[in-house]
C-alpha positions in Angstrom: 0.0 0.0 0.0 2.9 2.3 -0.8 1.8 5.9 -1.3 -1.6 5.3 0.4 -2.7 5.8 4.0 -4.0 2.7 5.7 -7.8 2.9 6.0 -9.6 1.2 8.8 -13.4 0.6 8.8 -15.6 -1.1 11.3 -18.5 -1.1 13.7 -18.7 0.3 17.2 -21.7 -0.2 19.4 -22.7 2.5 21.8 -24.3 0.8 24.8 -25.4 1.8 28.3 -28.4 2.0 30.5 -31.2 4.5 29.5 -30.5 8.2 29.7 -26.7 8.2 29.9 -26.4 10.2 26.7 -25.8 7.5 24.0 -27.8 9.3 21.3 -26.2 12.7 22.2 -22.8 11.1 21.8 -23.7 9.5 18.4 -25.0 12.8 17.1 -21.9 14.6 18.3 -19.5 12.1 16.7 -21.4 12.1 13.4 -22.1 15.9 13.3 -25.8 15.6 12.6 -28.9 14.7 14.5 -29.7 11.2 13.3 -30.6 9.7 16.7 -33.4 11.3 18.6 -32.8 12.8 22.0 -35.0 13.7 24.9 -34.9 13.7 28.7 -37.4 10.9 28.7 -35.9 7.5 29.4 -36.0 4.8 26.7 -36.4 7.3 23.8 -34.2 5.3 21.5 -36.0 2.1 20.5 -34.2 0.9 17.3 -30.6 0.4 16.4 -29.6 3.7 14.8 -26.4 3.6 12.7 -24.3 6.7 12.3 -21.3 7.0 9.9 -18.2 9.1 10.3 -15.6 9.0 7.5 -12.2 10.6 8.1 -9.1 10.4 5.9 -7.7 7.5 7.9 -10.8 5.6 9.1 -14.6 5.1 8.7 -16.4 4.6 12.0 -19.8 3.0 11.8 -21.5 3.7 15.2 -24.5 1.8 16.3 -26.7 3.5 18.9 -28.7 0.9 20.8 -31.7 1.2 23.0 -30.9 1.4 26.7 -31.1 -2.2 27.9 -34.4 -2.8 29.7 -34.3 -4.6 33.1 -37.6 -3.4 34.6 -40.2 -4.1 31.9 -41.1 -7.4 30.2 -43.6 -6.5 27.4 -43.0 -7.4 23.8 -41.6 -4.0 23.0 -38.9 -4.1 25.7 -38.0 -7.7 24.7 -37.6 -6.5 21.1 -35.4 -3.6 22.2 -33.2 -6.0 24.3 -32.9 -8.3 21.3 -31.6 -5.3 19.3 -28.9 -4.7 21.9 -27.7 -8.3 22.0 -27.8 -8.7 18.2 -25.7 -5.6 17.9 -23.1 -6.7 20.4 -22.6 -9.9 18.5 -21.4 -8.2 15.4 -19.2 -5.2 16.2 -15.4 -4.6 16.4 -15.5 -2.5 19.6 -17.9 -1.2 22.2 -18.4 2.3 23.8 -19.8 1.5 27.2 -21.3 4.8 28.3 -22.0 5.7 31.9 -22.4 8.9 33.7 -19.2 10.1 35.3 -19.3 9.3 39.0 -22.5 7.2 38.8 -22.6 3.4 38.5 -25.5 1.4 39.7 -27.2 -2.0 39.3 -28.5 -1.0 35.8 -25.0 -0.2 34.6 -23.7 -3.4 36.0 -26.4 -5.4 34.2 -25.3 -3.9 30.9 -21.7 -4.5 31.6 -22.4 -8.2 32.1 -23.9 -8.4 28.6 -20.7 -7.2 26.9 -18.9 -10.0 25.0 -15.6 -10.8 26.9 -13.6 -11.0 23.6 -14.7 -7.6 22.3 -12.6 -4.4 23.1 -14.6 -2.2 25.4 -13.9 1.5 25.9 -15.3 2.9 29.1 -16.8 6.3 28.3 -17.5 8.6 31.3 -20.1 11.0 29.9 -21.2 14.2 31.5 -17.7 14.5 33.0 -18.0 18.3 32.8 -20.5 18.1 35.7 -17.9 16.5 38.0 -16.1 19.3 39.9 -13.5 17.2 41.6 -11.9 15.2 38.8 -9.6 13.4 41.2 -12.7 11.7 42.6 -13.0 9.8 39.3 -9.9 7.8 40.0 -11.3 5.5 42.7 -14.6 5.4 40.8 -12.9 4.1 37.6 -10.8 1.7 39.6 -13.9 0.1 41.1 -15.4 -0.4 37.7 -12.2 -1.6 36.1 -12.1 -4.4 38.7 -15.2 -5.8 37.0 -13.6 -6.3 33.6 -10.6 -5.1 31.6 -11.2 -2.0 29.5 -9.3 -1.1 26.3 -9.4 2.6 27.3 -11.1 4.9 29.8 -12.1 8.4 28.6 -14.0 11.2 30.3 -16.1 13.1 27.7 -18.9 15.6 27.4 -21.1 14.6 24.5 -23.1 17.8 24.9 -20.1 20.1 24.7 -17.9 17.9 22.5 -15.1 17.6 25.0 -12.6 14.7 24.5 -14.7 13.2 21.6 -11.7 13.5 19.2 -9.6 11.6 21.7 -12.3 8.9 22.0 -12.2 8.5 18.2 -8.4 8.2 18.2 -8.5 5.6 20.9 -11.1 3.6 19.0 -9.5 3.7 15.6 -6.9 1.0 16.3 -9.6 -1.6 17.0 -11.1 -1.2 13.5 -9.9 -3.7 10.9 -8.0 -2.7 7.7 -10.6 -2.9 5.0 -12.4 -1.0 2.3 -15.0 1.6 3.2 -18.2 0.0 4.4 -20.3 2.9 3.2 -19.8 5.7 0.7 -17.7 8.5 2.3 -20.6 11.1 2.1 -23.2 9.0 4.0 -23.9 9.7 7.6 -26.5 7.0 8.4 -27.9 3.8 7.0 -31.4 4.9 8.1 -33.6 5.8 5.1 -35.6 9.0 5.0 -38.8 7.1 5.9 -37.2 5.9 9.2 -35.7 9.3 10.0 -39.1 11.0 9.4 -40.8 8.7 11.9 -38.0 9.2 14.5 -38.2 13.1 14.2 -42.0 13.0 14.8 -41.5 10.7 17.8 -38.8 13.0 19.3 -41.0 16.1 19.1 -43.8 14.1 20.7 -41.7 13.2 23.7 -40.1 16.6 23.9 -43.4 18.5 24.0 -45.3 16.1 26.3 -42.5 14.8 28.5 -43.8 12.8 31.4 -47.4 13.5 30.5 -47.3 11.0 27.7 -46.9 7.4 28.7 -44.2 5.3 27.0 -46.8 3.5 24.9 -46.6 5.8 21.8 -44.9 5.3 18.5 -45.0 6.6 15.0 -45.6 4.8 11.7 -45.2 6.3 8.2 -48.2 5.4 6.1 -47.2 7.2 2.9 -43.9 8.6 1.8 -43.7 10.0 -1.8 -41.0 12.0 -3.5 -42.4 14.6 -6.0 -39.4 16.4 -7.5 -37.7 18.1 -4.5 -40.9 17.8 -2.4 -41.4 14.9 0.1 -45.1 14.2 0.8 -45.3 12.4 4.1 -48.4 11.0 5.8 -47.8 9.7 9.3 -49.8 8.2 12.2 -48.9 8.6 15.9 -50.0 5.3 17.5 -51.2 5.4 21.2 -52.6 2.8 23.5 -55.7 4.6 24.9 -58.3 7.2 23.9 -57.2 9.6 26.6 -53.7 9.4 25.2 -55.0 10.4 21.8 -56.7 13.5 23.3 -53.4 14.4 25.0 -51.4 14.2 21.8 -53.9 16.3 19.8 -54.1 18.9 22.5 -56.6 21.8 23.0 -57.8 22.9 19.6 -55.2 20.6 18.0 -52.4 22.8 19.1 -50.0 20.1 20.4 -50.3 18.0 17.2 -49.8 21.1 15.0 -46.6 21.9 16.9 -45.3 18.4 16.7 -45.8 18.5 12.9 -44.3 21.9 12.5 -41.1 21.2 14.5 -40.7 17.8 12.9 -41.1 19.2 9.4 -38.4 21.8 10.0 -35.9 19.2 11.1 -36.8 17.0 8.1 -36.3 19.9 5.6 -32.9 20.7 7.1 -31.7 17.1 6.9 -33.3 16.1 3.6 -32.4 19.4 1.9 -35.8 20.0 0.4 -39.4 21.0 1.1 -41.6 18.6 3.1 -45.4 18.4 3.2 -46.2 16.6 6.4 -49.7 15.4 7.6 -50.0 13.7 11.0 -53.0 12.1 12.7 -53.4 10.0 15.8 -54.9 6.5 16.1 -55.5 4.1 19.0 -54.2 0.6 18.9 -54.8 -0.9 22.3 -52.0 -3.2 23.6 -49.6 -2.4 20.7 -46.5 -2.8 22.9 -47.4 -6.5 23.3 -48.3 -7.1 19.7 -45.3 -9.0 18.2 -46.7 -8.8 14.7 -47.2 -5.0 14.8 -43.8 -4.5 16.4 -42.2 -6.4 13.6 -44.0 -4.2 11.0 -42.7 -1.1 12.8 -39.1 -2.4 12.4 -38.4 -3.9 15.9 -36.2 -7.0 16.0 -38.4 -10.1 15.9 -37.9 -13.4 17.7 -35.2 -15.7 16.5 
């Protein structure tokens, strides 16, 4: 390979319990919002792939749902399948925890990590820790549980130490051809991204008022020149949830549509006509067939 720089390309799973900042980290590394973010736990439900291509490497990050230990419905089982399937097919793992915080939920995720896969311990939200020296015994306690390939404090929100994280991860990627074209940032198609943007706005606007049993399905997606015509349904579990999503005079639903459309137009680079309605499907989180149609991992 004389005259050429060695290229490395591979997959890195981003794992951790819910709400440690996995999606924020993915978006920071890729430079675009491709994984939805909210303060509500369990926002990410699907494996979301983000791609970063540098002159010397292509990183294919897989943002996974936070592993579920408290709930046992079909939706949560499908999400956990997504985590375990991802871990079986990656070159390295970013195990993300909150700096200074490690509890039984973190330990449960740590036990899932394959022993033969390089794991980088990522201490996110490290900017919130005033006494950095206090992290040394904290890290030593976790390192006693398994060997880590590297330990890095980062701030996904502010982008601190993320370049150092990439540099540490690069050596674990195999020498190979690019896995994706250099200008791609995600393997998710526009239909998937549209559904995710709608779901993000729903959770951001309603917060804890809206129970977890809500999802989005795209019923029509048509490209007409540079215009994308999208018809989407927000699926909820009960009639009173439907009223909550619509809001007084339809204001909440209008705001969800308006904010989601703006995000879509920025990412897609063209105009979007978006129409959203709400429908009730009682018990959808335990409907294996419906979950599969929505893209959740099915049973083996």
